[in-house]
N, C-alpha and C positions, 0 to 999 in steps of 0.2 A: 504494500500500500504506500502510495506516495503522498507525503505531507506537503503542504504549501509553506514555504520558508517564513513568510511574514505572519502566519497563523499556524504554528506547528501543532496545535491541538486538533486541527482539522485535516482529514486526509480522505482520499478516494475510498468510498465504501461507507463513510460515516453518514448517519442519519442526522439531518439538520432541520431547524425551523427558522424561517425568515422572521426577524424581529418586527414586531408591530404589524404582522400580516398573518393571515391564516393559510400559510403555505408551508408544507413539510415535504421532505423527500430525501433522496440519497445523492451524495456527491458522486458523479460518474466520471468526471474528468476536470482538468483545469483548462481555462481559456485565458492564457496570459496570467494576469493577477486576479482573475475572477473564477468562481466555482460554477461549474455546470451541474445543475441539480435536476434529477428526474423527479418531477412533481408527482406526489402520491395520487392526486386527483386529475391527472392529465386526460383520463378517459372522458371527463366531463367537458373538456374544452378543446382538445386536440382533434384535428382532422385525422382520418385513417392513415394518411401518409406522413403525418408529423411524428417526430421523435418524442415529444412530450417533455422536453427539457426547458429550463429557464436559467438565465445567467445572472449571478449576483456577486457584488463585491463581498469579500470575506467578512468585512466589518458588520455586515447586515445579517450574518448567520450565527446561530448558536447551536451547539450539539444538542440533540433531543435528549431529554432527561437531565440536562445541565441546568443549574440555577444561575448561570452566568448572565 
């Protein structure tokens, strides 16, 4: 699992929540300094051909189950 250097507590495969939003999912890869998150609810909004990922700055993410 690859951690992001500026946020070493986050790595590919981690379950995260977007702060102040009702979005949760799993980090599937990095896009430069941003995390690509597979949205748990992508079936509700993504088209059949879409991947269902969203891209966020790491400062907006917290590990699920974390009190951070």
